[in-house]
DRENKOLGU-573759 format. One record per atom (N, C-alpha, C, O, CB): x, z, y. Coordinates in pm, whole numbers, plus 32768, in hexadecimal, padded with zeros to 4 digits. Atoms other than C-alpha are relative to their C-alpha. Glycine has a CB too. Layout:
XZY/...
END
This chain:
805A80097F6A/80017FE88013/801C802A807D/7FC5802880D4/7F92803F7FFC/7FB37FF17FF8/8112805D80B9/80667F898022/80B77FA78079/7FFC80407FB4/7FDE806A800D/81A47EFA8098/7FC67FE68047/7FF67FE680B8/80047FC87FAA/8058806A8015/809A7E5680B9/7FEC801180AD/801A7FBA80F6/7F6F80157F82/7FE97FE17F5B/80527F058248/80627FDA804E/80487FC080C4/800C8079801D/7F9D800D7FBE/81BB7EC38298/800A7F5C8011/802E7F2B807C/8070804C7FBF/801280437FFB/818D7D84822E/7FB17F89809C/7FC97F2280DB/7FE780297F9C/8078801E7F7A/807C7D438348/7FFA80088049/7FB07FC2808F/7FAD8019801E/7FA37FCE7FA5/81197DD48414/80767FAC8047/80767F9380BF/803580647FBD/7FCF80417FF7/82297D148408/7FC07F3B8055/7FF37EF980AF/8028802A7F87/802080997FF8/81467B9B8409/7FEB7FF880B3/80157FB48111/7F597FCD7F93/804C7FCD7F6C/80867C3D8537/805E7FCF8060/805A7F5C808A/7FE880B58019/7F747FF87FC7/81D37C7585FA/80557F7D800F/807D7F57807D/804E805A7FA9/7FC2807D800F/827A7B408599/7F807F898037/7F957F5080A2/80367FF17F53/807F804C7F9E/81327A6A8606/800C800B8083/80237FA580C5/7F7280377FF0/7FF97FF17F6C/81367B158764/809A7FA8801B/80A07F538073/7FFF80BD8034/7F9F800D7FA6/827C7AC487A2/80117F4B7FE4/806E7F24802B/808F80737FDC/802E8082801F/823E794E873D/7FCE7FDC8074/80107FA380CB/7FA47FF27F95/7FFA80287FAA/8165792C8814/804680278087/806B7FD780DD/7FA97FF37FF9/7FB6803D7F7B/820679D28925/807D7F9F801D/80AD7F7D8089/80278067803E/7F7F805D7FEB/832C78F288CE/7F8F7F56803A/7FA17F1680A2/807C7FEE7F31/804780A17FCA/8229779288F1/7FC080238083/7FAD7FB980C0/7F767FB37F8E/80387FEA7FA8/817F78468A1F/805D7FDA80A1/803C7F948101/7FD680867FDC/7F8880107FD4/82DA78688ACF/80667F598032/80AE7F36808F/803380487F93/7FD380868022/833676FD8A5A/7F8F7FAB804B/7FC47F8380B2/800C7FE37F55/8069803C7FA5/822076578AFE/80048031809E/80047FE480FE/7F7180277FC1/7FD57FBE7F31/8252773C8C72/80887FD48007/80B97FB88074/800880DF8032/7F9E80537FED/837976B58C27/80497F5D803F/80A77F2F807F/8005800E7FAF/8013808A8014/835B756F8C1E/7F937FC68089/7FAD7F7280DE/7FBC7FEE7F58/806780117F79/822B755E8D21/805A8023807C/80307FDA80D6/7F6D80767FFE/7FF17FC07FE7/832F76328DFF/80707F8F802C/80827F7380A2/7FED806D7FC3/7FA280747FDE/844675118DE4/800C7F5F802A/805B7F11805E/803380027FAD/805480637FC1/835374138E01/7FF77FB980BA/80097F568100/7F8480467FDC/80087FD37F64/831574918F56/80497FED804A/80327FAF80B2/7FFA806A801D/7FD07FD67FA6/842B74EE8FCA/80827F488006/80E87F3D804A/803880BD7FDC/7FBB80768016/84B1734B8F56/7FDC7FAB8082/800F7F7180E2/7FD67FBB7F72/8071803A7F73/839F72DB9026/801F80038089/804B7FB480DD/7F7F8051800E/7FC57F7B7F63/83D773D09148/80A07FA2803A/80897F5C809C/804D80FD7F9E/7FB580627FDB/8533730B9180/80017F788022/80247F41808A/803380047FC8/8011805D7FC5/84E471E59143/7FB67FBE80A3/7FD57F6180ED/7FDE7FE57FA8/804C7FF37FC5/83F0720A9223/8031803880BB/7FE98045811E/7FB5804B7F9F/7FAE7FB27F6B/84FA72A59364/80537FA67FEA/80557F5F804E/804580B08010/7FCD80837FE4/85D6719B930E/7FBE7F9F8048/7FF67F6D80AA/801A7FCB7F99/802F80547FA3/84DD70BA9388/80157FEB805D/803D7F8E80A3/7FB980018012/7FF37FFF7F2A/84C3716494C3/805080028036/80617FC680A1/7FDA805F805B/7F9580337FC2/85CD717A94FD/80517F968033/80887F9980A1/802880197FDE/7FF980577FDF/862B704B94F1/7FE27FAC8071/801C7F6080BE/7FEC7FF17FC2/8035806D7F64/852B6FCE95DC/8008804D8036/7F9C803F806E/7F767FB18029/7FEC7F997F6C/857C70FB96E0/80CD7F9F800C/810E7FCA806C/7FF6811E7FC9/7F9B7FF87FEB/86F6703796AA/805A80467FE7/80CB801E8004/7FFF7FF9803E/7FA97FD17FFD/87927146964A/802480007F4F/7FF580497EF8/7FEC80758058/7FD080538072/885870769519/803A80657F8D/802980667F13/80767F948035/7FB77FBD808F/893871859483/7FB880877FBB/7FDC80B57F4E/80A58036802B/80557FAD8012/8840728E9472/7F757FA17F3B/7F577FDC7ED3/7FB2800E80D3/802D806B800E/8768714993C3/801080187F5B/7FC980367EFB/80467F8A8055/7FCC801B8066/886D711992E1/803680957F6F/8063809C7EFC/806E7FAE804B/7FE07F89805E/889F726A9249/7F6E803A7FD3/7F5C80877F74/8061807C8054/80927F9C806C/871972D49203/80297F737F78/804D7F877F04/7EEE7FF6806C/8028803F8089/870071709143/8083802F7F82/806C802A7F09/7FF67F3D801C/7F667FFD8063/887A71C0908A/7FA7807F7FC6/7F9C80857F4C/80CF8025805B/801C7F888085/87C373219020/7FAE7FCA7FBF/7FD37FB87F4A/7FC38096801A/8063804F806C/8686726A8F93/80837FE47F86/809080377F2C/7FA87F4B8051/7FC97FFC80A4/878C71EB8E7C/806280677FB1/809A806E7F43/804B7F877FEC/7FDA7F488021/880973538E7E/7FD680197F8D/7FFC80197F18/7FB5807D805E/806E7F9A803A/86D673F88E41/7FE27FCD7F6C/7FF680197F0D/7F6780008062/8026803F805A/865572DF8D39/803A7F897FD8/7FEA7F2E7FEC/7F9C7FF58011/7FB2806E8017/874D71CF8CC6/7FDA7FA87FAB/801F7F477F8B/806C801C7FE2/802280378056/867671618BE0/7F7A7FBB802F/7F4E7F627FE5/800380527F99/807E80297F9C/853C710A8CCB/80227F908040/808C7F69806F/7FD880698070/7FD380A07FD4/84F36FBB8D2D/803A802E8097/80B18010809E/7F627F73800A/80197FFC7F76/84F370178E9D/80CF804C7FF1/80FB80878054/7F44807D8046/7FC77FCF7FBF/865C70838E47/80677F80801C/80C27FAD8062/8020807E7FCF/7FB480857FBC/87226F028E8F/7FE47FB68063/80217F588096/800B7FA47FBA/8047805A7F7B/86396EA18F98/8048807C8051/8068805080C0/7F267FE48011/7FEF7FCB7FBA/86B76FDB9021/80597FF78044/8072800180BC/7FF280417FE6/7F2D804C7FC5/883E6F618FFA/7FC87FC1805B/7FB77FEA80CE/80847F747F89/800980707F79/87D26E2C90A4/7FBB802D8073/7FEB7FF580D6/7FB07F787FDE/800C7FC77F61/87306ED891D2/8054802A8029/8070802580A1/7FB2805C8026/7F7B7F977FBD/88526FA791DF/80787F718033/80E67F7E806A/806280907F52/7F7880657FD8/892A6E689222/7FB17FD3805F/7FE57FB180C9/80497F817F91/8033805F7FA6/88296DD292CD/800D8034806F/8061800380BA/7F837FD57FF0/7FEA7F727F89/87EC6F1F93E7/80A27FC58057/80A27F9880C9/802780D57F86/7FA6800B7FDD/897B6EEA93FA/80027F868043/80237F9980B8/804680197FB1/7FFF80B57FCB/896B6D54945B/7FA38014806F/7FB37FB780BD/7FB67F707F80/804880257F8D/88766D8B9563/80278010806F/80117FD280D7/7F9F802A8007/7FA07FEA7F4B/89596E339667/80C07FC47FC3/812480077FDA/80068119804E/7F87801C7FEF/8A926D5E95F5/808280457FD2/80EB802E800D/80007FF98068/7FFE7FDC8049/8B0F6E3294FB/80647FF67F81/806D80497F27/7FAB7FF18007/8020803E8060/8BB16D4D942B/807780287F5E/806C80027EEA/7FFF7F688045/7FD77FC58058/8C986DED935F/7F9180507FB6/7F3F80167F6E/806380408031/80817F678051/8BA86F2D92D0/7F797F5E7FC1/7F3C7F5B7F56/7F7C80BD80E5/806080458051/8AC06E029288/801B7F9F7F8A/7FC97F6B7F3F/7FBC7FBF8052/7F9D806F8086/8BDB6D24918D/7FEE805F7FC7/7F7E80757F99/80B07FBA7FFD/80597F778051/8BD46E6290F5/7FE0803A7FAA/800D805C7F3D/7FB580127FFC/80877FF98046/8AA06EB590B2/7FC87F9A7FD5/7F5C7F9B7F99/7FA780318041/804180678072/8A706D7D9031/80417FE37F96/80097FB37F33/7FE37F81802B/7F7580138069/8BC16D668F65/7FBF80747F8F/7FA080487F20/80C5803A8058/804D7F858046/8B226ED58EC5/7F787FDA7FD6/7F5D7FF87F61/7FF1807F8062/806F8030803C/89A96E2A8EBF/804D7FB67FA2/806180007F42/7F967FB58056/7FCA809C807F/8A606CD88DD1/800180537FAC/7F9D80627F66/80A97F938000/7FBB7F7A805B/8B156E008D11/7F9780257FA8/7F9A7FFB7F34/802D8092805D/808D7F767FFD/89CB6EF38CE1/7F8B7FAE7FA4/7F567FBF7F36/7FA5802C80D4/8089805D8059/88C26DD08CAC/80137F837FE6/7FC57F288003/7F737FF1804A/7FF080B9803A/89686C8C8C15/7F9E7F8D7FE7/7FA87F137FF4/80337FF87F78/807C809D8020/88006BF28BA4/7FC180268045/7F657FD48049/7FA47FD17F74/809680527FAF/870D6C3A8CA3/7FFE7FDC8021/80577F8F8045/7FAC8001803A/8039806B7FA1/86456BB98D4C/80107FB180A5/7FED7F4380D1/7F9B802E8002/7FE580357FA0/86A16B898E7A/80BE7FD27FFB/81037FE8805F/7FC48064806B/7F8780147FC4/880B6B118E42/801A7F7F8076/80757F7180C8/80557FF17F8B/800080927F50/87CB69BF8F52/801680668063/8061804D80C1/7F387F8E8041/802B80027F5A/87786A9C904E/80BE804C7FF8/811D80158030/7F38808A8052/7F747FA17FE5/88CA6B9F9029/809B7FAE7FF4/810B7FD0801A/800180857F7D/7F84804C7FF9/89B86A9A8FE7/7FA57F588085/7F8D7EE38068/80437FCC7F1A/8030800A7F38/89276A01915F/803380188038/80837FE38085/7FAA8039804E/7FDA7FA17F8F/89436B2491DF/80947FEA8039/80B47FC380AA/7FF580977FCA/7FC37FE1801A/8A6F6B549186/807F7F608029/80F77F72803E/7FCE80477F8A/7FA8805E7FE0/8B0269C891D2/80098006808E/80677FF380DB/7FDE7F827FCD/80247FDD7F51/8A576A169322/804280538049/806A803680BA/7F828039801D/7FCC7F8A7FCD/8AE56B769354/80C47FA6802F/80FC7FD98090/7FEE80A07F62/7FAE80467FF2/8C3D6A739354/80267FB7806E/80847FB380BD/7FF47FCE7FB9/7FEB80637F9A/8BD3696B9409/8001803080CE/80258009813D/7F777F957FD1/80087FEF7F2F/8B6E6A459540/8073801C8011/8062806C806C/7F9F80888060/7F777FB97FFA/8CDF6AA59546/80817F97803D/80EF7FB3806E/802580347F5B/7FBA80AD7FE0/8D6669129587/7FFC80528091/7FA1809880BC/7F897F367FE3/7FCE80267F77/8E13691F96DD/7FDF7F738056/7F877F45809F/808B80047FEE/801180647FF1/8E8467FD96FB/80787FC37FE7/80C780177FBB/7FCA7FEF8062/7FBB801280AE/8F8B67089642/80B580138061/81097FBD8045/7FCE7F0D7F84/7FAE7FD08003/90B567AA96F9/803680887FBC/80A380B87F9E/7FFF7FF28055/7FF07F55803D/90586907966F/80477FCF7F52/80817F657F3B/7F2280747FEF/7FBA7FF7807D/90C2696E94C4/7F557FBB7FDF/7EEC7FCE801C/805080B47FB9/806B8002801F/8FD668BD93EB/801580207F76/801C7FCA7F1F/7FC07F948026/803D7FB18092/8FB5699A92BD/7F618014802D/7F1D7FB58007/805880BA7FD6/809F80447FBB/8E3569C59370/7FC47F777FF2/7F4F7F647FD2/80027FFF8098/801880A57FD7/8E1268619399/7FD57FBB7F76/7F697F897F56/809D7FAB8043/8054801D80AE/8E21680D920C/7FF5804A7FBB/7FD3801C7F4E/802C7FB17F9D/80787F7F805A/8DAB694F9170/7F627FC18040/7EFC7FC47FFC/802180EC804C/807F7FFD8013/8C9268E49215/7F987F887FBC/7F227F7E7F9D/7FE2801C8075/8019809B801B/8CB3676291B5/802680097F46/80337FA77EFC/80867F828076/7FDE801A8082/8D0767E29052/7F4680497FC8/7F1680087F6B/80B780617FC6/80877FAF7FE2/8B8768CE905C/7FB77F938001/7F667F787FA9/7FEE805D8087/809C805E8001/8AC167AA90DC/801E7F777F8B/7FBC7F317F72/7FD77FAA80CC/8019804E805B/8B2866BA8FDA/7FDA80517F97/7FA07FFD7F52/80607FAE7FE8/7FEA7FDA8049/8B0F67A88EE3/7F6C7FDE7FF9/7F427F997F9D/804C80677FF7/805580078016/89B967BF8F49/7F9F7F6F8002/7F2F7F6F7FD0/7FF180588038/801180B1802A/8970662A8F4D/7FF07FF27F73/7F8E7FB87F43/808F7F988025/7FE67FF38084/89EA66678DE5/7F937FF47FCE/7F467F947FC8/803E80697FD6/80397F877FEA/893C67478D9E/7F5280247FD9/7F2480467F6C/801E800E808F/80417FE97FB6/880A676E8E3B/7FB67F95805C/7F807FB580C5/803C8049802A/800580B17FAA/87BF65D68EBD/7F60803A8014/7F5680808079/80237F2B7F7F/806D7FD27FA8/863966308EDF/7F9480648021/7F1C8076800C/7FD27FC27FFF/80087FC47FA5/864767158FA8/8004800080C1/80507FA880E9/803C802D7FCA/7FD7804B7F75/86396711915B/80588036801F/805D803B809A/7FAE7FF88071/7FAB7FCB7FF3/878967DF912A/80427F9D7FF5/807F7F89805F/8012805E7FC8/7FD5806C8015/881266AD90A6/7FFE7FA58054/805A7F548049/7FDA7FE07FAE/804980827FAA/877A65BE91A7/80498009807A/807A7FAA80B7/7F4D80098022/7F897FC67F9A/884366BF92BA/806980037FDA/80C580268024/7FFD8078802E/7F1E7FED800E/89A066B3920C/80117F738005/807F7F43801D/806C804E7F3B/7FA78095801C/89B8655991E4/80117FBB806F/80587F598084/7FBE7F957F9E/7FC780547F43/897965339397/807180778010/80E78069802E/7F59800680C1/7F667FB67FFC/8A4366609391/80B27FBA7FC4/81097FCD8019/7FDF80897F97/7FA480128029/8B7465D792D4/80387F6D805E/80AB7F51807F/7FE980057F6C/7FDE80917FA3/8B50646993AA/805D806B80C6/809C803B8125/7F007F7E802D/7FF47FEB7F97/8B91656994BE/80AC805B7FEF/81018031803E/7F6F80458037/7FB87FD2806F/8C98661F9418/80857F7A7FF3/80F37F6C8029/7F8780137F6A/7F8780A97FF2/8D6964C193E1/8035802E806F/80948075808F/7FB87F3C8020/7FB980187F67/8D61647F9539/807D80498050/80D4801B809A/7F998019805B/7F9C7FBF7FAE/8E1465D39595/80837FE97F9A/80F37FFC7FCA/7FD580AD8027/7F6D7FFF8045/8F1F65969465/80557F888037/80CE7F89804D/7FF67FF17F54/7FAA80967FC4/8F5A640694ED/8040800A80A3/80997FD580E6/7F7B7F688006/7FB87FE07F69/8F6664A8963A/80AB80487FF3/8112801B8024/7F8C8087805A/7F8480007FDA/9071659995E1/80B07FD77F9E/81247FFF7F9B/7FF18083802D/7F6F805C8037/9139648A94F4/80187F9F805C/80857F69804D/7FF57FAB7F6A/7FDB80357F4B/914763D99644/806A8043804C/80D080198082/7F7E801F806D/7FBE7FCD7F7A/91A664F39708/80A97FF67FCE/810B7FD88012/7FC480BA802F/7F6D7FE3803B/92DA65279619/80357FCA7FFC/80AA7FE88015/8024801E7FAB/7FA280857FE6/933F63C79602/80177FDC8083/80457F698088/7FC97F837FC7/7FCA805C7FB9/937863999773/803C8061804A/8071804C80B7/7FAE7F98803E/7F8F7F7F800C/941C6500976C/80A27F8A7FCD/80FE7F6E8018/7FBA809E7F4D/7FAF7FE0805A/950164839661/80377F5B805C/80B27F568068/7FCC80237F44/7FA980527FAA/95586330973F/80198006808A/80537FAF80CA/7FDF7F947FF6/7FAD7FDB7F98/958F63D49863/808980487FE7/80D2804E804A/7FB3804D804E/7F9F7F998049/969E64AE97A8/80877F887FAA/80FC7F957F86/7F8680737F6F/7FDA80738030/96DC634A971F/804680067F57/80AF7FD97F2A/80627FCD8071/80127FDC8092/96A463BF95A8/7FA77FAF7FD7/7F2E7FC47FD5/7FD980867FDE/808580618012/962A62689532/7F9D80357F8A/7F2D80667F90/80317F5C7FD4/7FF97FD48046/964862A093DF/7F4F80817FD4/7EEB80697F90/808D801D8023/806C7F807FEE/954363EE93F7/7F597FA8803F/7EE77FB58013/8054808F809B/807F80057FBD/944A634594E1/7FD97F997FF1/7F717F7D802D/7FF5801B8079/8056805A8026/942461F79436/7F9280557F85/7F18805E7F8D/805E7F797FC9/80837F818039/938763029317/7F9880198017/7F2E80127FD8/8008806F800D/809B7FDD7FCB/92B463729401/7F9B7FB9801C/7F247FD18009/7FFA80338063/8067809B7FFA/9228621D945F/7FB67FE87F76/7F3F7FE77F56/806B7F5F801B/8064802B8062/920C61C0931D/7F50802A7FD2/7EE77FF77FAC/8048801B7F9C/804E7FC48077/916662D992AA/7F347FD78077/7EBE7FCC8055/805080FD7FD7/80A980197F9D/901A629493CE/7FD77F817FD2/7F617F6C7FB7/80067FF280CA/804280798040/902C61219351/7FD5803D7F72/7F6B807C7F6D/806D7F757FF2/80697FB380A0/8FD5619F91CB/7FC3805D800B/7F51803A802C/804180397F82/80467FC87FF0/8F5B62B491DA/7F7B802F805C/7F1F807A803D/803B801E7FF0/806880097F8A/8E8562959320/7FD87FB1803B/7FC37FA580B4/800E802F8050/7FD880B37FB5/8E7261409335/7F18801A803E/7EDC7FB28026/80497F1A7F1E/808780077FD0/8CBC61AB93D3/80128018807E/7FD77FE180DB/7F9E80587FC6/7FF27FB27F85/8D22625794D0/804B7FCE80A8/80C17FAA809E/805180707FC5/7FC180747F93/8D7D61AD9655/807280118012/80A27FE18079/7FCE7FF78089/7F7D7FD07FEF/8EB9622A962D/80807FA67F9F/80F77FC47FAE/7FF280A37FD5/800A809B803D/8F1960F9955B/80457FE18034/80B48013801F/7F9B7FA38002/7FD480A67F6F/8F7F5FD59682/8071805F800A/80D480327FD2/7F827FCA80D2/7FB180007FBA/905260B1970A/809080497F69/810480617F88/7FC38058809B/7F877FEF806C/9138611695AF/80177F757FC7/80687F4A7F74/7FDC806F7F7F/7FFA8099805D/91355FE19530/80517F8F8081/80977F328058/7F277FB67FCC/7FB180027F73/91C05F8696E2/808080017FDE/80DB7FAF7FD4/7FE880788065/7F617F968018/92C460AF968F/806C7FD97F7A/80DE7FFE7F5D/7FC880BF7FD6/7F9380238095/93446012953B/800D7F538073/80867F528088/7F887FF57F02/7FDE80587FD3/93595ED695FB/809380088072/80E97FB1807F/7F867FDB8028/7F9E7FEE7F9D/94465F7C971A/809780387FB2/810F803B7FCD/7FBC806F8072/7F627FA2805D/95356031961A/804A7FB57FD5/80C57FB87FDB/7FF0805E7F73/7FAE805E8067/957F5F2B954D/80317F7E805D/80967F428036/7F947FC77F72/7FCF80617FED/95985E169644/80998054804F/810980228057/7F937F95804F/7F537FAF7FEA/96B05F5396DE/80527FF27FEA/80AD7FCB8032/802F80567FE3/7F878009806D/977C5F6695AD/7FFC7F6E7FE9/801E7F5F7F73/7FED805D7F67/7FE980428004/97745E1B95C8/7FD27FC67F76/801F7F6E7F4F/8059800C802F/8045802D8053/96885DD09487/7F9A7FBC8027/7F277FE4801A/7FE4804D7FBD/806980507FC2/95E05CB1952E/7FA87FC17FA0/7F4D7F817FD5/80377F9A8055/80368059806F/95535C1B93C2/7F8B80668033/7F2C80408077/80477FF17F49/80527FB48028/94A45D6D939B/7FA3800F808A/7F2B80018074/8045807C7FC0/800480007F5D/945C5D8F952C/7F8B7F908005/7F247FA18047/80A77FCD805C/805880837FC6/93A75C2E9524/7F507FEF7F7E/7EEC7FAA7F8F/80967F3F7FEB/803B7FD98047/92E45CB393D6/7F8E80668031/7F2D801C803F/8052801F7FB3/80627F677FAC/91FE5DEF946A/7FE27F8D809C/7F6D7F7880BF/809E80E08038/807980757FB6/91D55CCB959A/7F937FF67FCC/7F2980317FDF/801E7F6F8003/806C805D8041/91255BFB94CC/7FBC806E7FF1/7F70807A8051/80197F9F7F7A/80507FCD802D/90835D1B9424/7F8580558095/7F158087809E/805880537F92/801E7F9A7F6F/903E5DC09589/7F877F95801D/7F0F7FAD8026/809C8013809E/806880867FAF/8FAA5C429606/7F867FD77FAB/7F207F9F7FD2/805C7F5D8015/806A801C8063/8EEB5C2C94C1/7F73802F7FFE/7F0E7FE97FF4/802B80287F95/80487FA98000/8E1F5D4C94CD/7FB7801E80A6/7F42802680CA/805480677FBE/804F7FF57F82/8E095D80963C/80647FA78087/80BF7FBC80D6/7FE980BD8021/7FAB804C7F81/8E485C4E970A/80037FFC8075/805B7FC780B8/7FFF7F9F8007/7FF7800A7F91/8D8E5CB3983F/803480A38037/800580E38095/7F7D7FC2802D/7FAD7F777FEF/8E525DF69853/80827FD6804B/80CB7F738042/8029804D7F65/7FAE80177FB8/8F295E529954/808B80587F9E/807580CD7F81/7FCC802E809C/7F847FE28082/90465EBD9868/800C7F937FA6/80577FA67F47/7FDD80847F95/7FDE809C8076/903B5D4897A0/802D7FC880B4/80737F6380BB/7F317F827F7B/7FD080367FB1/90735D189918/809D80038007/80E67FA47FEA/7FC38027805C/7F8A7FDD7FE3/91AB5DB09964/8055802C7F8C/80BF80697F89/7FF7805B805B/7F81801C806C/924B5DA09845/80267F547FD9/80547F2A7F6F/7FCE80527F60/7FD780827FD8/92785C2998BA/809180078059/80DF7FAB8042/7F857FBF8056/7F94800E8001/93A45C979983/803C7FFC7FAE/80867F9A7FA6/8023802D802F/7F797FD78081/946B5D1A984D/803D7F7A7FF9/80B07F777FCC/7FC580377F43/7FE880218080/946F5BCC97FB/80007F3B80B6/80187EC380BF/7F59803E7F3A/7FF880777F9E/94555AE89950/801C804A809E/7FCC806D80F5/7F5E7F9C7FFA/7FB67FC77F65/95235B709A84/7F8A7FAE8082/7F9C7FCC80F8/80E07FAB8017/802B80697F90/945E5A959B6A/7F5B80078013/7F0D7FDD8068/80307F5A7FCF/80B0800D7FC1/92FA5AE89B27/7FD880728047/7F5F80858036/7F827FF47F85/80477FD97F86/92BE5BD49C2F/80167FF5804C/7FD9803A809E/7FE5804A801A/7FDD806A7F74/936B5AF79D40/7F5A7FC37FB6/7EF67FFE7FE0/80CE7F6D8005/804D8097801E/926D59ED9CA7/7F78803B8049/7F49800780AE/7FE87FC47F36/806D7FC6800E/91465AC79CA7/7FD3806F80A9/7F6D807880ED/801C80537F65/7FE680197F09/91A05B529E4D/7FE27F93801B/7F7F7F828063/80B87FFD8068/802180507FBA/91BE5A119E74/7F677FAB8003/7F397F788069/80617FC47FEF/808080178048/906759A29DAE/7F9280518069/7F32800E808F/800680447F53/80217FB17FAA/8FE35ABC9E96/800D7FFC809C/7FAD801780E5/803080537FD9/800D80497F6C/904B5A509FEC/7FBF7FA78005/7F6C7FA5805F/80667FCF803C/806880817FF0/8FAB58F29F97/7F8F80238039/7F5A7FFE80A2/7FD37FBB7F7F/80AC7FF17FFD/8E6759829F6F/7FE8802E8056/7F7E80018081/7FB180467FA7/800B7FB07F92/8E8B5A7BA097/7FC57F618067/7F597F418097/80B08064802B/800D80787FA1/8EAE5931A15B/7FBC7FC7800D/7FD17F908079/80337FB58002/805080448038/8D995883A0F1/7FA0803C8016/7F4C7FF88052/80127FE27F91/806B7FC77FE0/8CA15993A107/8002801A80AF/7F9D802080F5/7FF780817FA2/802C80137F71/8D0359A7A275/80027F978034/80017F8980AE/8036803C8050/800980AC7F8A/8D005827A2BF/7F5F80098004/7F1F8001806D/80487F2A7F9F/808D7FDE802C/8B8F5865A202/7FB380338031/7F3C801E801B/7FF080347FB1/803E7F677FC5/8B3C599BA2D8/80217F9D80B5/7FD37FC6810B/808F80D97FC6/7FDF805E7F98/8BB95898A414/7F917FBB803D/7F547FB880A7/80577FA27FD1/802A80627FD6/8B2157ACA3E7/7F2280257FEB/7EC47FF5802B/80647F797F9A/80A07FC77FF4/89A4585EA37F/7FEE803A80C9/7F8F8012810C/7FED80BB7F69/802D80017F77/89B558DDA4FB/7FFD7FB28059/7FC77FCA80C5/802680408031/802580397F57/89D757CBA5D8/7FB97FC67FC4/7F867F71800D/805D7FAD8074/808280407FFE/88DB574AA513/7F3B80397FFE/7ECA800B7FF2/80217FBA7F8D/806F7F967FED/87F1586DA53B/7FB37FBF808D/7F517FF880BE/804880B28018/
END
């Protein structure tokens, strides 16, 4: 009888403990959900108020509180976006790199790569500065076009790459001209050839071809100079650069042009005088 009473007591106590644990588990679960939602909401409020540091902190807090929730990867992206809105590009890039490492199969990867590309793109100053940001932006834009071709991000990536190529071509020309000034002919030739071969859709090809004519002529390699002059004329016959290339092969060209312009001006004056007389 004593054993039976003892067994009943143990069962009652065990059941009570299980129920208490279940209640605590439910309470903790609800409390955790509330904390996650509260942190995310505060992050959104701070972002709207322009307090991006606090916003990013709250979005990161969501991940810490409940890393398995659906809000975790979204919060990670929101933290990156918060930094981006105030031009904290380095922080944005670090957040995005962490996101890509932790959530490699997330549904918003296309946006993450686009924001990563834009964060590098926005740091481009001009063709005279370091090319790291330019090349990284181009790398990520190409990745977007290749892996997410049917998205709005791909369309903008194509446009941005064209602008990047213009900057890179301008940089090649800038360095090439510098080498000409220093009489470093081979490095100069290599730079101008890079423009012709790698950035043939940019507006800088005409000058690059002209510079190749110039350098080869100065080196006494007239055959090579003529080759690039013909290429310049074939593709850009009405270009001022093509016209300028005449002077390397015809020293009297400028004199002829001046004489032609002088005669043209005389003819215009005669016509104007005739019109004035007959008014």
